[in-house]
C-alpha positions in Angstrom: -3.5 15.1 1.9 -2.6 18.7 1.2 -1.0 20.1 -2.2 2.3 19.1 -2.2 1.8 16.6 1.0 4.7 14.5 -0.2 7.7 17.0 0.2 5.7 20.2 1.3 5.4 22.8 -1.4 7.6 23.2 -4.8 7.6 20.3 -7.2 9.5 17.6 -5.4 12.3 15.1 -6.8 12.7 11.3 -6.0 14.7 8.8 -7.5 13.5 5.4 -8.1 16.0 2.8 -6.8 16.1 -0.4 -9.5 15.6 -3.0 -7.1 15.1 -5.5 -10.1 18.2 -4.6 -11.7 20.5 -5.4 -8.7 19.1 -8.9 -8.8 19.4 -9.5 -12.1 23.0 -8.3 -12.5 23.5 -10.9 -9.8 21.8 -13.5 -11.7 24.0 -12.4 -14.8 27.2 -13.0 -12.7 26.2 -15.9 -11.1 26.1 -14.7 -7.5 24.2 -13.6 -4.5 22.2 -10.5 -4.6 23.8 -7.6 -2.5 21.8 -5.0 -1.0 24.7 -2.5 -0.2 24.3 -0.6 -3.4 20.7 -0.2 -3.2 21.4 1.5 0.4 24.4 3.2 -0.4 22.0 5.0 -3.1 19.5 6.0 -0.4 21.8 7.3 1.6 23.3 9.3 -1.0 19.8 10.7 -2.1 18.9 11.4 1.6 22.2 13.4 1.8 21.7 15.4 -1.4 18.4 16.8 -0.4 16.3 14.7 -2.8 13.1 14.6 -1.5 11.8 10.7 -2.1 13.5 7.3 -2.7 11.3 4.5 -4.7 11.1 0.9 -5.3 9.1 -1.4 -7.8 7.3 -4.5 -7.5 6.7 -7.9 -8.9 6.9 -11.5 -7.5 7.8 -13.9 -10.0 7.8 -12.4 -13.4 10.5 -10.0 -12.5 12.7 -10.8 -9.9 13.8 -8.2 -7.7 14.0 -7.4 -3.9 10.5 -7.3 -2.2 9.8 -3.5 -1.8 8.3 -3.4 2.2 11.3 -5.0 3.1 13.8 -3.4 0.8 11.8 0.0 2.6 12.3 -1.0 5.8 16.0 -1.4 5.3 16.5 2.2 3.7 13.9 3.6 6.4 16.8 2.6 8.5 19.7 3.8 6.8 17.9 7.4 6.0 16.4 10.1 8.0 14.6 12.7 6.2 13.5 11.4 2.5 10.2 10.0 1.8 10.2 6.4 0.6 7.3 4.9 -1.6 6.6 2.2 -3.9 6.4 3.0 -7.6 4.1 0.8 -7.8 3.2 -2.0 -5.4 0.9 -4.3 -6.8 -1.2 -4.7 -3.6 -3.2 -7.7 -4.9 -0.9 -10.4 -4.8 -1.0 -10.2 -0.7 -3.7 -10.5 1.3 -4.8 -7.5 2.6 -4.5 -7.6 6.6 -0.9 -8.5 6.9 -0.3 -6.2 3.9 -1.7 -3.4 6.0 0.1 -4.5 9.2 3.4 -4.4 6.9 2.5 -1.2 5.6 1.8 0.1 9.1 5.1 -1.4 10.3 7.0 0.5 7.8 5.5 3.8 8.5 6.4 3.4 12.2 10.1 2.3 11.3 10.3 5.4 9.1 8.7 7.7 11.5 5.8 8.7 9.3 7.7 8.7 5.8 6.2 6.3 3.7 3.9 6.8 0.5 2.3 3.8 -1.0 1.9 4.2 -5.0 -0.1 1.1 -5.8 -1.7 0.0 -9.2 -4.2 -3.0 -11.0 -0.7 -4.3 -12.5 -0.8 -6.0 -16.0 -2.1 -9.0 -16.7 -1.7 -9.3 -20.6 1.1 -11.9 -21.1 1.8 -15.0 -19.4 4.9 -13.6 -17.4 2.7 -10.9 -15.6 0.0 -13.8 -15.3 2.6 -15.8 -13.1 2.6 -12.8 -10.5 -1.1 -13.4 -9.9 -1.3 -17.4 -10.5 1.9 -17.6 -7.9 0.0 -15.7 -5.3 -3.2 -17.5 -5.7 -5.1 -14.5 -7.4 -6.9 -14.6 -10.3 -5.5 -12.0 -12.9 -9.4 -11.0 -14.0 -10.4 -10.0 -10.4 -7.5 -7.6 -10.2 -9.1 -4.4 -10.2 -12.1 -5.0 -7.9 -9.7 -6.7 -5.7 -7.4 -3.3 -5.4 -10.7 -1.3 -5.0 -11.6 -3.5 -2.2 -8.3 -3.4 -0.6 -7.6 0.1 -0.7 -10.8 0.6 1.3 -9.8 -2.1 4.0 -6.5 -0.9 4.4 -7.7 2.5 5.2 -10.2 1.1 7.6 -7.6 -1.0 9.5 -5.2 2.2 10.1 -7.7 4.0 11.3 -10.9 2.2 13.1 -11.5 -0.3 15.8 -13.2 -3.7 14.8 -13.4 -3.6 11.3 -15.7 -5.4 9.4 -16.0 -5.7 5.7 -17.8 -8.0 3.5 -17.2 -7.5 -0.3 -17.2 -9.4 -3.4 -13.2 -10.3 -3.3 -12.5 -9.4 0.5 -14.1 -10.7 4.2 -12.6 -9.2 7.1 -14.6 -9.9 10.1 -14.0 -7.5 13.7 -10.2 -7.0 13.1 -8.3 -4.4 15.1 -5.1 -3.8 13.7 -1.9 -2.5 15.7 0.8 -0.7 15.2 -1.2 2.3 13.6 0.6 4.0 11.1 2.6 7.3 12.5 0.8 9.1 9.6 -3.2 9.1 10.4 -3.1 7.1 6.9 -0.7 5.9 4.8 -1.0 7.8 1.8 -1.9 5.9 -1.6 -1.5 7.0 -4.7 -3.3 5.1 -7.3 -2.1 4.4 -10.9 -3.7 6.5 -13.5 -2.9 6.2 -17.2 -4.0 8.2 -20.4 -3.0 5.2 -22.7 -5.5 2.5 -21.0 -8.3 4.8 -22.0 -10.2 3.1 -19.0 -12.7 5.5 -17.0 -12.8 3.2 -14.1 -9.3 3.9 -13.3 -10.1 7.6 -12.7 -13.3 7.2 -10.5 -11.3 4.6 -8.4 -8.6 7.3 -7.7 -11.0 10.1 -7.2 -13.0 8.0 -4.8 -10.5 6.1 -2.7 -7.0 7.6 -3.1 -4.8 10.6 -1.8 -3.4 10.9 -5.4 -2.5 9.5 -8.7 0.9 8.3 -9.9 1.3 8.2 -13.7 4.1 6.6 -16.0 4.6 6.3 -20.0 2.2 9.4 -21.0 3.2 12.6 -22.7 3.0 15.8 -20.4 0.1 16.6 -22.5 -1.6 13.3 -21.9 -1.0 13.4 -18.2 -2.6 16.8 -17.9 -5.7 15.4 -19.6 -5.4 12.2 -16.9 -5.3 15.2 -14.1 -8.4 16.8 -15.4 -10.0 13.6 -15.6 -9.4 12.8 -12.1 -10.3 15.9 -10.9 -13.6 16.0 -12.7 -14.4 12.8 -11.0 -13.5 13.8 -7.7 -15.4 16.9 -7.7 -18.4 14.4 -8.5 -17.7 12.3 -5.4 -17.8 15.5 -3.3 -13.8 15.7 -3.0 -11.7 18.7 -3.0 -9.6 18.1 -6.4 -6.6 20.0 -5.0 -6.4 17.6 -2.0 -5.1 15.1 -4.5 -1.5 14.8 -4.8 -0.2 14.1 -8.7 3.1 12.2 -8.9 4.7 11.1 -12.5 7.4 8.8 -12.7 10.2 9.0 -16.0 12.8 6.6 -17.4 16.1 8.4 -18.4 19.4 7.9 -19.3 21.8 10.7 -18.5 24.8 11.1 -21.0 25.8 13.8 -22.8 26.8 11.5 -25.6 23.6 10.9 -27.2 24.6 7.9 -29.0 26.0 6.2 -26.2 23.2 7.0 -23.6 20.6 5.8 -26.6 22.6 2.5 -26.6 23.0 1.8 -22.9 19.2 2.3 -22.5 18.4 0.1 -25.6 20.4 -2.6 -23.7 19.4 -2.0 -20.4 15.5 -2.3 -21.3 15.7 -5.3 -23.5 17.3 -7.0 -20.9 15.0 -5.9 -18.6 11.4 -5.9 -20.6 12.5 -7.7 -23.8 11.9 -4.6 -25.9 14.2 -1.7 -26.9 13.2 2.1 -28.7 10.9 3.2 -25.8 12.3 6.7 -25.9 8.9 7.8 -27.6 7.5 6.9 -24.1 10.3 7.1 -22.2 13.4 9.0 -22.1 15.3 11.0 -22.7 18.3 9.5 -23.5 20.8 12.1 -23.4 22.5 15.5 -21.6 21.2 16.8 -18.1 19.1 19.6 -19.6 17.1 17.3 -21.6 16.4 15.5 -18.4 15.6 18.5 -16.6 13.2 19.9 -19.3 11.4 16.9 -19.9 11.1 16.6 -16.0 10.1 20.6 -15.9 7.3 19.5 -18.7 5.6 17.2 -16.4 5.7 19.7 -13.6 3.9 22.4 -15.8 1.5 19.6 -17.0 0.4 19.4 -13.7 2.6 17.0 -11.5 3.7 18.1 -7.9 6.4 15.4 -7.7 8.8 13.7 -10.5 10.0 10.4 -10.1 13.1 9.4 -12.0 14.6 5.9 -12.6 17.6 5.3 -15.0 17.7 3.2 -18.0 21.3 1.8 -16.8 23.0 -1.0 -15.0 25.5 1.6 -13.4 22.7 3.1 -11.6 25.1 4.7 -8.8 26.9 6.6 -11.3 23.5 7.9 -13.0 22.4 9.1 -9.7 25.6 11.2 -9.5 24.8 12.7 -12.8 21.4 13.5 -11.8 22.3 14.9 -8.2 25.1 17.0 -9.6 23.8 18.1 -13.0 20.3 17.6 -13.6 18.4 18.3 -10.1 20.3 22.0 -9.8 19.0 22.6 -13.6 15.8 21.3 -12.6 15.4 23.4 -9.4 16.8 26.8 -10.7 14.3 26.6 -13.6 11.2 29.0 -13.8 9.1 25.7 -12.9 6.7 26.9 -9.6 4.0 24.5 -8.1 
């Protein structure tokens, strides 16, 4: 990948569509889940000139639309935005079928796919359910992810792939179709708050870039420096690694209403509230644009925004009409 490869220069702007929110809302209202709002949001982002559309991932712990299927539908309804996962949990899937699905999705989207991937949490019984339901031990997830990235990249570019690792075994597999891109870009989660040096080394050695969440701009700058240091030690050009950051906001000029809505949403979503210290802001469009700019100045080449609100379409309109123009007209330069 090259600098700004997700969008080709400048600081890219993306939006995460809360596929979990749509499923949870349907459950709350005792009705079938409906993908129409998700698809309408993707189309609106595409037509409005945003650079990317993303979806999240979980299995049984957090009900949502499955990300590869959701992105295939989004790809069919859009023409120019990059599509991605923020973030996928590859380890809850078999490696060869996943590589096949992602390659097919890249073909369907005509080369627009980016895979943000992470080890995922295994700290609560709810989180552990995802791995147990998939027949994977939570304790093996970091090593399994490392091996999966190696295998998928080879399956997308090589004939007759054989790999014998500690977690995965693949014997003489040839996979088609190949992605439209030479290899689907993979961004690995890297976070200051975890304090794990292994995540930096993993990203520097195997990934096409990094994706962060919850860190402050100052912490994110430190993460970038650590990954780039590791990349240099691996003999890679650090400037070739993309850097994506993902924030959660609520847009409303009435700050009290924004905070109340965000807290109620996050309480339903995660069982906690008052996360604005790590996420946010909850407030006026200018505050959101300023926060996005802070991450750009810290080194992000692409900023993804998610809405802490049950009314995602309304938040998207405010974002497109009021936040994005302020962000793009600022002094921020990649």
